[in-house]
C-alpha positions as CSV (number, residue, x, y, z in Angstrom):
1,X,-18.1,-13.7,10.0
2,X,-18.3,-13.9,6.3
3,X,-15.5,-12.2,4.4
4,X,-17.0,-9.4,2.3
5,X,-16.1,-9.1,-1.4
6,X,-13.6,-6.5,-2.4
7,X,-16.2,-4.2,-4.0
8,X,-18.7,-4.4,-1.1
9,X,-16.0,-3.8,1.5
10,X,-14.6,-0.8,-0.4
11,X,-18.1,0.7,-0.9
12,X,-19.0,0.2,2.7
13,X,-15.8,2.0,3.7
14,X,-16.2,4.8,1.2
15,X,-19.8,5.4,2.1
16,X,-19.1,5.7,5.8
17,X,-16.3,8.3,5.1
18,X,-18.5,10.2,2.6
19,X,-21.4,10.2,5.0
20,X,-19.2,11.8,7.7
21,X,-18.1,14.4,5.1
22,X,-21.7,15.1,4.2
23,X,-22.7,15.5,7.8
24,X,-19.7,17.8,8.4
25,X,-20.7,19.9,5.4
26,X,-24.2,20.3,6.8
27,X,-22.8,21.2,10.2
28,X,-20.0,23.6,9.1
29,X,-21.4,24.9,5.8
30,X,-21.2,24.0,2.2
31,X,-18.0,23.8,0.2
32,X,-16.0,21.3,2.2
33,X,-14.0,18.9,0.0
34,X,-13.1,15.6,1.5
35,X,-10.7,16.1,4.3
36,X,-9.8,19.6,3.4
37,X,-11.4,21.5,6.3
38,X,-10.9,19.0,9.1
39,X,-9.1,20.6,12.0
40,X,-5.4,19.7,12.3
41,X,-4.2,18.8,15.8
42,X,-0.6,18.9,16.6
43,X,-0.3,16.4,19.4
44,X,0.6,17.5,22.9
45,X,4.3,17.1,23.9
46,X,5.0,13.6,25.2
47,X,8.2,12.3,26.8
48,X,9.9,10.1,24.1
49,X,11.3,7.9,26.9
50,X,7.9,7.3,28.6
51,X,7.2,3.8,29.8
52,X,3.4,3.8,30.6
53,X,2.0,4.0,27.1
54,X,0.6,0.6,26.3
55,X,0.2,1.4,22.6
56,X,3.9,2.4,22.4
57,X,5.0,-0.7,24.4
58,X,3.1,-2.9,21.9
59,X,4.8,-1.2,19.0
60,X,8.2,-1.9,20.5
61,X,7.3,-5.6,20.0
62,X,6.9,-4.9,16.3
63,X,9.8,-2.5,15.7
64,X,13.1,-4.1,16.7
65,X,16.3,-2.4,17.6
66,X,18.0,-1.0,14.5
67,X,15.0,-1.1,12.3
68,X,14.1,1.5,9.7
69,X,10.5,2.9,10.2
70,X,8.1,4.9,8.0
71,X,5.6,6.6,10.3
72,X,2.7,7.6,8.0
73,X,0.7,10.5,9.3
74,X,3.0,10.6,12.3
75,X,2.4,14.4,12.8
76,X,4.4,15.9,15.7
77,X,6.0,12.6,16.6
78,X,3.8,11.0,19.3
79,X,5.3,7.7,18.4
80,X,8.1,8.6,16.0
81,X,10.4,10.1,18.7
82,X,10.0,7.2,21.0
83,X,10.6,4.7,18.2
84,X,13.7,6.6,17.3
85,X,15.2,5.7,20.7
86,X,15.5,2.1,19.4
87,X,15.2,2.3,15.6
88,X,18.0,3.0,13.2
89,X,16.0,5.7,11.4
90,X,12.4,7.0,11.5
91,X,10.8,9.0,8.6
92,X,7.6,10.8,9.3
93,X,5.3,11.5,6.3
94,X,2.6,14.0,7.1
95,X,0.6,16.6,5.1
96,X,0.4,19.0,8.1
97,X,3.1,21.7,8.0
98,X,2.1,22.8,11.5
99,X,2.6,19.3,12.9
100,X,5.9,18.8,11.2
101,X,7.2,22.2,12.4
102,X,6.5,21.0,15.9
103,X,8.1,17.7,15.2
104,X,11.3,19.5,14.0
105,X,11.4,21.5,17.2
106,X,11.1,18.4,19.2
107,X,13.9,16.7,17.2
108,X,16.1,19.7,18.0
109,X,15.0,19.7,21.7
110,X,15.8,16.1,22.3
111,X,18.8,15.9,20.0
112,X,17.6,13.1,17.7
113,X,19.7,12.7,14.6
114,X,17.8,9.8,13.1
115,X,14.4,11.3,12.5
116,X,13.4,12.9,9.2
117,X,10.2,14.7,8.1
118,X,8.5,14.6,4.7
119,X,5.8,17.2,4.1
120,X,3.5,15.3,1.8
121,X,0.3,13.2,1.5
122,X,1.2,9.5,1.8
123,X,-0.5,8.9,-1.5
124,X,1.9,11.3,-3.2
125,X,5.1,10.8,-1.2
126,X,8.2,9.3,-2.8
127,X,10.1,7.6,0.0
128,X,12.5,4.7,0.2
129,X,11.3,1.4,1.7
130,X,11.7,0.7,5.4
131,X,11.6,-2.4,7.6
132,X,8.3,-1.3,9.1
133,X,5.5,1.0,7.9
134,X,3.3,2.3,10.6
135,X,0.2,4.5,10.8
136,X,-1.7,5.6,13.9
137,X,-5.3,6.8,13.8
138,X,-5.0,7.7,10.2
139,X,-6.9,5.2,8.0
140,X,-10.3,6.1,9.3
141,X,-10.0,9.4,7.5
142,X,-8.8,7.9,4.2
143,X,-11.5,7.8,1.5
144,X,-9.5,5.5,-0.9
145,X,-8.2,3.1,1.7
146,X,-7.1,0.3,-0.6
147,X,-4.3,2.1,-2.5
148,X,-3.3,3.7,0.8
149,X,-2.9,0.2,2.4
150,X,-1.2,-1.2,-0.8
151,X,1.4,1.5,-0.6
152,X,2.0,0.7,3.1
153,X,2.7,-2.9,2.0
154,X,4.9,-1.9,-1.0
155,X,7.1,0.3,1.3
156,X,7.5,-2.3,4.0
157,X,10.2,-4.9,3.9
158,X,9.1,-6.8,7.0
159,X,5.9,-5.6,8.7
160,X,3.0,-3.2,8.3
161,X,1.5,-2.0,11.6
162,X,-1.7,0.0,12.1
163,X,-3.0,1.4,15.3
164,X,-6.8,2.1,15.2
165,X,-9.8,2.5,17.5
166,X,-12.7,0.1,17.7
167,X,-14.9,3.2,17.5
168,X,-14.1,6.5,15.8
169,X,-11.7,8.7,17.9
170,X,-14.1,11.5,17.5
171,X,-16.7,9.8,19.8
172,X,-15.6,12.1,22.6
173,X,-17.1,15.0,20.7
174,X,-20.4,13.5,19.8
175,X,-22.4,14.8,22.9
176,X,-21.0,18.3,22.1
177,X,-22.0,18.2,18.4
178,X,-25.5,17.3,19.5
179,X,-25.8,20.2,21.9
180,X,-24.1,22.8,19.8
181,X,-25.5,21.8,16.3
182,X,-28.4,19.6,17.1
183,X,-26.8,16.6,15.3
184,X,-23.6,14.6,15.3
185,X,-21.7,13.3,12.3
186,X,-21.7,9.7,11.1
187,X,-18.9,7.9,12.9
188,X,-15.8,7.2,10.8
189,X,-14.8,3.6,10.2
190,X,-13.1,1.8,13.0
191,X,-11.5,-1.6,13.5
192,X,-14.5,-3.7,12.4
193,X,-14.7,-2.0,9.0
194,X,-11.0,-2.0,8.7
195,X,-10.8,-5.8,9.3
196,X,-13.5,-6.3,6.6
197,X,-11.5,-4.3,4.2
198,X,-8.3,-6.1,4.9
199,X,-9.9,-9.5,4.6
200,X,-11.4,-8.5,1.3
201,X,-7.9,-7.6,0.2
202,X,-6.7,-11.1,1.2
203,X,-4.8,-9.6,4.1
204,X,-5.3,-11.7,7.3
205,X,-3.4,-9.8,10.0
206,X,-2.6,-10.4,13.6
207,X,-4.7,-8.3,16.0
208,X,-3.6,-7.3,19.5
209,X,-6.3,-5.7,21.5
210,X,-5.0,-3.2,24.1
211,X,-6.6,-2.8,27.5
212,X,-9.5,-0.3,27.5
213,X,-8.8,3.2,28.7
214,X,-10.8,6.1,30.1
215,X,-11.0,8.6,27.2
216,X,-9.4,11.8,28.3
217,X,-10.1,15.1,26.6
218,X,-7.5,17.2,28.4
219,X,-5.9,18.0,31.7
220,X,-7.9,21.2,32.5
221,X,-11.1,22.9,31.5
222,X,-9.7,25.8,29.6
223,X,-7.5,23.5,27.4
224,X,-10.4,21.0,27.0
225,X,-12.7,23.9,25.9
226,X,-10.1,25.1,23.4
227,X,-9.7,21.6,22.0
228,X,-13.5,21.3,21.6
229,X,-13.7,24.6,19.7
230,X,-11.2,23.3,17.2
231,X,-12.9,19.9,16.9
232,X,-16.3,21.5,16.4
233,X,-15.1,24.6,14.4
234,X,-16.7,26.9,17.0
235,X,-15.6,30.6,17.2
236,X,-14.9,31.9,20.6
237,X,-17.7,34.2,22.1
238,X,-20.2,33.2,19.4
239,X,-23.7,31.8,20.1
240,X,-22.4,28.3,19.3
241,X,-19.6,28.9,21.9
242,X,-22.2,29.7,24.5
243,X,-23.9,26.4,23.8
244,X,-20.5,24.7,23.9
245,X,-19.6,26.2,27.2
246,X,-22.9,25.2,28.7
247,X,-22.4,21.6,27.4
248,X,-18.9,21.6,28.8
249,X,-20.2,22.6,32.3
250,X,-22.7,19.8,32.1
251,X,-20.6,17.0,30.5
252,X,-17.0,17.3,31.6
253,X,-16.0,15.0,34.5
254,X,-12.7,15.0,36.4
255,X,-10.8,11.7,36.7
256,X,-7.3,10.9,38.0
257,X,-6.2,10.8,34.4
258,X,-7.8,14.1,33.3
259,X,-11.1,15.4,32.1
260,X,-13.5,12.9,30.4
261,X,-17.0,13.2,29.1
262,X,-20.1,11.7,30.7
263,X,-21.5,8.6,29.1
264,X,-18.7,8.0,26.6
265,X,-17.5,4.4,26.3
266,X,-14.0,3.3,27.2
267,X,-11.5,3.7,24.5
268,X,-10.5,0.4,22.9
269,X,-7.5,0.3,20.6
270,X,-6.0,-2.4,18.5
271,X,-2.6,-2.9,16.9
272,X,-3.0,-4.7,13.6
273,X,0.1,-6.1,12.0
274,X,0.9,-8.3,9.0
275,X,3.8,-9.4,6.8
276,X,3.5,-7.8,3.3
277,X,3.6,-9.8,0.2
278,X,5.2,-8.4,-2.9
279,X,4.5,-11.1,-5.4
280,X,1.4,-9.5,-6.9
281,X,-0.8,-12.5,-6.0
282,X,-3.5,-10.4,-4.3
283,X,-6.4,-9.0,-6.1
284,X,-6.0,-5.5,-7.6
285,X,-8.1,-2.5,-6.6
286,X,-11.3,-2.3,-8.6
287,X,-12.0,0.9,-10.4
288,X,-14.9,3.2,-9.4
């Protein structure tokens, strides 16, 4: 595959994110600024000591015992608390007060003394460097991805690690958008676009593909329906909610892992890692 130029890679990335925002504005109504009205999801509680999470197990290969970690967009601590069982210190940087409140409650619940929360956008956060900077399912929402990635590099002493999906994580919701609104938003950029962007930035990372997984929406129908309402910005008992309920009855399927959606592809995730360079030899971000 030919490596794209910096400008073409940036524009391809930005256009896909902006196309998503335009579609969401059409679906939800005018006045949506980039990223401002996307629903915020505080992740479901997970056992910090779990052993069957393949993404987490792959991260353990990157984050050594006694490392300092910056978890960018780490929310309620899906990975941060588990990493804290091995790391010297984990700092979660996230713009969602709701998610960080839940993180703090979990820190107290499990008695972690080595996890800190910073309520700030990554672009604006002032944090000390760490051995590893990590972000999970964050970059696909970032319009100006190059300075975001550069800051990940600048703040990492040893490694940058990114967990992303081959296809946008919102793909589970696509059939529901079509039935509720008559259209679905443009997918957000996944691993292929991210690799083009990194290569154009002279970053040539290691990529570890995780085993494909059945995409699970939730454990039961009531919880799945509530999650879909938040994803699609549907008010309960509205006409749109009637269409959503009908679509849920049609599309939700039970599996051993939980409820999935008919016709949705297997989830494929990748862990992308590289050693940062701090010598300024890479090209600078072009202006727009």
